[in-house]
C-alpha positions as CSV (number, residue, x, y, z in Angstrom):
1,R,3.1,-14.1,-42.5
2,E,3.2,-14.8,-38.7
3,E,6.9,-15.7,-38.9
4,V,7.6,-12.4,-40.8
5,K,5.7,-10.4,-38.1
6,K,7.7,-12.2,-35.4
7,Q,11.0,-11.5,-37.1
8,S,10.1,-7.9,-37.6
9,G,9.3,-7.5,-33.9
10,R,12.7,-9.0,-33.0
11,Y,14.4,-6.8,-35.5
12,E,12.8,-3.6,-34.0
13,K,13.6,-4.7,-30.5
14,T,17.3,-5.4,-31.4
15,E,17.5,-2.0,-33.2
16,D,16.1,-0.3,-30.1
17,D,18.6,-2.1,-27.8
18,L,21.5,-1.2,-30.1
19,K,20.5,2.4,-30.2
20,A,20.2,2.4,-26.4
21,L,23.7,1.0,-26.1
22,Q,25.2,3.5,-28.5
23,G,23.2,6.5,-27.4
24,V,24.0,9.0,-24.7
25,G,22.2,9.2,-21.4
26,Q,18.7,10.7,-21.0
27,L,17.2,13.3,-18.7
28,I,14.5,12.5,-16.2
29,G,11.5,14.7,-16.3
30,E,7.8,14.9,-15.4
31,V,4.8,15.6,-17.6
32,L,2.9,18.7,-16.3
33,K,0.3,19.1,-19.0
34,Q,-0.8,17.8,-22.4
35,L,-1.4,20.7,-24.8
36,D,-2.6,18.8,-27.8
37,S,-2.3,15.3,-29.4
38,E,1.4,15.9,-30.1
39,K,2.8,18.4,-27.6
40,F,3.4,18.2,-23.8
41,I,4.7,20.6,-21.2
42,V,7.4,18.8,-19.2
43,K,9.6,19.8,-16.2
44,T,13.1,18.5,-16.1
45,S,14.9,17.4,-12.9
46,S,17.0,20.6,-13.0
47,G,13.9,22.8,-12.9
48,P,13.2,24.5,-16.3
49,R,10.0,23.7,-18.2
50,Y,9.8,22.9,-21.9
51,M,7.2,22.2,-24.6
52,V,8.2,19.0,-26.3
53,G,7.0,16.2,-28.5
54,S,7.2,12.4,-28.1
55,K,8.3,9.3,-30.0
56,P,5.6,8.0,-32.3
57,K,5.6,4.6,-30.5
58,I,4.6,6.0,-27.1
59,D,1.0,5.8,-26.1
60,K,0.0,9.5,-25.8
61,A,-3.0,8.8,-23.6
62,S,-0.7,7.3,-20.9
63,L,1.3,10.5,-20.6
64,T,-0.9,12.1,-18.0
65,A,0.1,14.9,-15.6
66,G,2.6,13.6,-13.0
67,T,4.0,10.8,-15.2
68,R,7.8,10.4,-15.1
69,V,9.4,10.3,-18.5
70,A,12.9,10.0,-20.1
71,L,13.9,13.0,-22.3
72,D,16.4,13.1,-25.1
73,M,19.6,15.1,-24.2
74,T,19.5,17.5,-27.2
75,T,15.9,17.7,-28.4
76,L,14.2,16.9,-25.0
77,T,11.7,14.7,-26.9
78,V,9.9,12.2,-24.7
79,M,11.7,8.9,-25.3
80,R,9.9,6.6,-22.9
81,K,7.5,6.4,-20.0
82,L,9.1,5.6,-16.6
83,Q,7.6,3.9,-13.5
84,R,6.6,6.0,-10.5
85,E,9.5,6.8,-8.3
86,V,9.2,4.7,-5.1
87,D,11.0,5.1,-1.8
88,P,13.0,1.8,-1.1
89,L,11.2,1.6,2.3
90,V,7.8,1.6,0.6
91,F,9.0,-0.9,-2.1
92,N,10.2,-3.3,0.6
93,M,6.8,-3.1,2.4
94,L,5.0,-4.7,-0.6
95,H,7.7,-7.3,-1.3
96,E,7.9,-8.7,2.2
97,D,6.6,-12.3,2.3
98,P,3.8,-12.6,4.9
99,G,4.3,-16.4,5.0
100,S,1.7,-19.1,4.7
101,V,-0.9,-19.0,7.5
102,Q,-4.3,-20.6,7.2
103,Y,-7.4,-19.6,9.1
104,G,-7.4,-23.0,10.7
105,E,-4.0,-22.3,12.3
106,V,-5.4,-19.3,14.3
107,G,-6.9,-20.8,17.4
108,G,-9.7,-19.3,19.5
109,L,-10.4,-16.3,17.2
110,S,-13.2,-17.6,15.0
111,E,-15.6,-14.7,15.7
112,Q,-12.8,-12.2,15.1
113,I,-11.9,-13.9,11.8
114,R,-15.5,-13.7,10.7
115,Q,-15.6,-9.9,11.4
116,M,-12.3,-9.3,9.7
117,R,-13.5,-11.2,6.5
118,E,-16.7,-9.1,6.5
119,V,-14.8,-5.8,6.6
120,I,-11.7,-6.6,4.5
121,E,-12.3,-9.7,2.3
122,L,-15.9,-9.2,1.3
123,P,-15.5,-5.6,-0.2
124,L,-12.5,-6.8,-2.2
125,T,-14.0,-10.0,-3.5
126,N,-17.6,-9.0,-3.9
127,P,-17.8,-5.1,-4.2
128,E,-21.1,-5.4,-6.3
129,L,-22.9,-6.5,-3.1
130,F,-22.2,-3.1,-1.5
131,K,-23.1,-1.3,-4.8
132,R,-26.4,-3.1,-5.0
133,V,-27.4,-2.1,-1.5
134,G,-26.1,1.4,-2.0
135,I,-23.6,1.7,0.8
136,K,-19.9,2.6,0.9
137,T,-17.4,-0.2,1.5
138,P,-15.6,-0.1,4.8
139,K,-12.1,1.4,4.6
140,G,-10.3,-0.3,7.5
141,V,-10.3,-2.1,10.8
142,L,-8.5,-1.7,14.1
143,L,-7.3,-4.7,16.0
144,Y,-6.6,-4.1,19.7
145,G,-5.8,-6.2,22.6
146,P,-2.9,-7.3,24.9
147,P,0.5,-8.2,23.4
148,G,0.8,-11.7,22.1
149,T,-2.9,-12.4,21.5
150,G,-2.6,-12.9,17.7
151,K,-3.2,-9.5,16.0
152,T,-0.3,-9.7,13.6
153,L,-1.0,-13.5,13.0
154,L,-4.5,-12.6,12.1
155,A,-3.3,-10.0,9.5
156,R,-0.8,-12.6,8.1
157,A,-3.6,-15.2,7.8
158,M,-5.8,-12.6,5.9
159,A,-2.9,-11.9,3.5
160,S,-2.1,-15.6,2.9
161,N,-5.8,-16.5,2.1
162,M,-6.5,-13.6,-0.3
163,N,-5.3,-13.1,-3.8
164,C,-4.1,-9.5,-3.4
165,N,-1.0,-7.5,-2.5
166,F,0.0,-7.0,1.1
167,M,2.0,-4.2,2.5
168,K,3.3,-4.5,6.1
169,V,4.7,-1.5,8.0
170,V,5.6,-0.9,11.6
171,A,4.5,2.6,12.3
172,S,7.6,3.5,14.3
173,A,9.8,2.8,11.2
174,I,7.9,5.7,9.3
175,V,9.1,8.3,11.8
176,D,12.0,10.3,10.4
177,K,14.1,13.1,12.0
178,Y,13.8,15.4,9.0
179,I,10.6,17.6,8.8
180,G,8.1,16.3,6.2
181,E,9.9,13.0,5.4
182,S,7.4,10.9,7.5
183,A,4.4,12.4,5.8
184,R,6.0,11.9,2.4
185,V,6.5,8.1,3.2
186,I,2.7,7.9,4.1
187,R,1.8,9.6,0.8
188,E,4.0,7.3,-1.3
189,M,2.8,4.3,0.6
190,F,-0.9,5.0,-0.3
191,A,0.0,6.0,-3.9
192,Y,2.0,2.7,-4.3
193,A,-0.9,0.7,-2.9
194,R,-3.4,2.4,-5.3
195,D,-1.1,1.4,-8.2
196,H,-1.1,-2.2,-7.0
197,E,-4.8,-2.7,-6.3
198,P,-6.3,-4.8,-4.7
199,C,-4.0,-4.2,-1.8
200,I,-4.1,-4.5,2.0
201,I,-2.0,-2.2,4.2
202,F,-1.2,-3.6,7.6
203,M,0.1,-0.9,10.0
204,D,1.4,-2.5,13.2
205,E,2.0,-0.5,16.5
206,I,-0.1,2.4,15.1
207,D,0.1,4.1,18.5
208,A,3.6,5.2,17.5
209,I,2.2,7.8,15.1
210,G,-1.6,7.8,16.0
211,G,-1.4,9.1,19.6
212,R,-3.7,11.8,20.9
213,R,-2.7,15.3,19.7
214,F,-2.0,18.1,22.2
215,S,-0.9,21.8,21.9
216,Q,2.3,21.6,24.0
217,G,5.2,19.5,22.8
218,T,8.7,19.3,21.3
219,S,9.5,19.6,17.5
220,A,9.6,15.7,17.4
221,D,6.0,15.6,18.8
222,R,4.9,18.1,16.1
223,E,6.5,16.0,13.4
224,I,4.6,12.9,14.6
225,Q,1.4,15.0,14.6
226,R,2.1,16.1,11.0
227,T,2.5,12.4,10.1
228,L,-0.9,11.6,11.7
229,M,-2.6,14.4,9.8
230,E,-1.2,13.1,6.5
231,L,-2.5,9.6,7.4
232,L,-6.0,11.1,8.2
233,N,-5.9,12.9,4.9
234,Q,-5.1,9.8,3.0
235,L,-7.9,7.8,4.7
236,D,-10.7,10.2,3.9
237,G,-9.3,12.9,1.5
238,F,-10.6,13.6,-1.9
239,D,-8.9,10.5,-3.4
240,E,-11.0,7.4,-2.8
241,L,-9.1,4.4,-1.5
242,G,-10.9,2.1,-3.9
243,A,-9.6,-1.5,-3.5
244,V,-7.1,-0.5,-0.8
245,K,-8.0,-1.7,2.7
246,I,-6.3,-0.8,6.0
247,I,-5.6,-3.0,9.0
248,M,-4.2,-1.3,12.1
249,A,-3.0,-3.0,15.3
250,T,-2.2,-1.7,18.7
251,N,-2.1,-2.8,22.3
252,R,-2.9,0.7,23.6
253,P,-6.2,1.8,22.1
254,D,-6.7,4.3,24.9
255,V,-3.9,6.6,23.6
256,L,-5.1,6.8,20.0
257,D,-6.4,10.1,18.6
258,P,-10.3,10.3,18.4
259,A,-10.0,11.6,14.8
260,L,-8.4,8.3,13.8
261,M,-11.0,6.2,15.6
262,R,-14.1,7.7,14.2
263,P,-16.3,5.8,11.7
264,G,-15.4,6.5,8.1
265,R,-11.7,6.0,8.8
266,L,-11.7,2.8,10.9
267,D,-15.1,1.4,10.5
268,R,-14.7,-1.6,12.7
269,K,-12.9,-2.1,16.0
270,I,-12.2,-5.7,16.9
271,E,-10.9,-6.7,20.3
272,I,-8.4,-9.6,20.4
273,P,-8.8,-10.8,24.0
274,L,-6.7,-13.2,26.0
275,P,-7.7,-16.8,25.2
276,N,-10.2,-18.5,27.5
277,E,-10.2,-22.2,28.3
278,T,-11.8,-23.3,25.0
279,A,-9.4,-21.1,23.0
280,R,-6.4,-22.4,24.9
281,V,-7.4,-26.0,24.0
282,D,-7.7,-25.0,20.3
283,I,-4.3,-23.4,20.4
284,L,-2.7,-26.4,22.1
285,K,-4.3,-28.7,19.5
286,I,-2.8,-26.6,16.7
287,H,0.7,-26.5,18.1
288,S,0.7,-30.2,19.1
289,S,-0.7,-31.4,15.7
290,K,2.8,-32.1,14.3
291,I,4.3,-33.4,17.5
292,A,4.7,-37.2,17.9
293,K,2.4,-38.3,20.7
294,Q,2.0,-41.5,22.6
295,G,-1.3,-42.5,24.2
296,D,-4.3,-40.3,24.9
297,I,-3.5,-36.6,25.5
């Protein structure tokens, strides 16, 4: 009986593949509303809206508003559910390898590592602790300090030691010359992160889009301000971030907008200072651990 089931499944898959090869192309559409258990209102890529049915094999509950679907050319029946459309820039953010960095390889920052783990790691690994106490989980953390003190290295260590997705973006790469494109990338980035929870978003050089707003300025300045407003909306809008955490890094915290710095958006500000004498010894030990040495050093 098991063998018959297996062969039946293979037969159906082969039949579907054969139909796909012989069939004509399909239209791309979007589900707007479910009318009843069988009928949906969809919008095609060309613009018109239609009331259509769907293939019996498709799970009707998964066809929620905003879902991308493939429609038959003639009957416009929903043939299959498609994945969310993702900007290649956002897709590459998630699939960038952060490398393998252990906490022991970060010298002189033990206190900063402890604070980072409290804000980022603890809410993702033990969210029930926060529910038991009755407090909201922190959303994000800001790392600030002089260049070269280990802000990016700390974020990479966090990504390497946690079993979650990691999105790295340099804020200056988001800025686009076309109006609205930068804000769209921010929206897609957070939507993609919510689809791949648990997820950590690391935004380096946040001062590129998070600078203080002012009334005067060029059209380029206004576009950057629109990008910042979209970022603020995503951080504390109506959509809860859930298991998405934000790490931002900058070496110029004085130029950041006060709205970005307030609690509820960035709940913890961690300074990454220049290493003192003890920290320099730790760093030297880490970098010299694989070097062949002779005598006492």
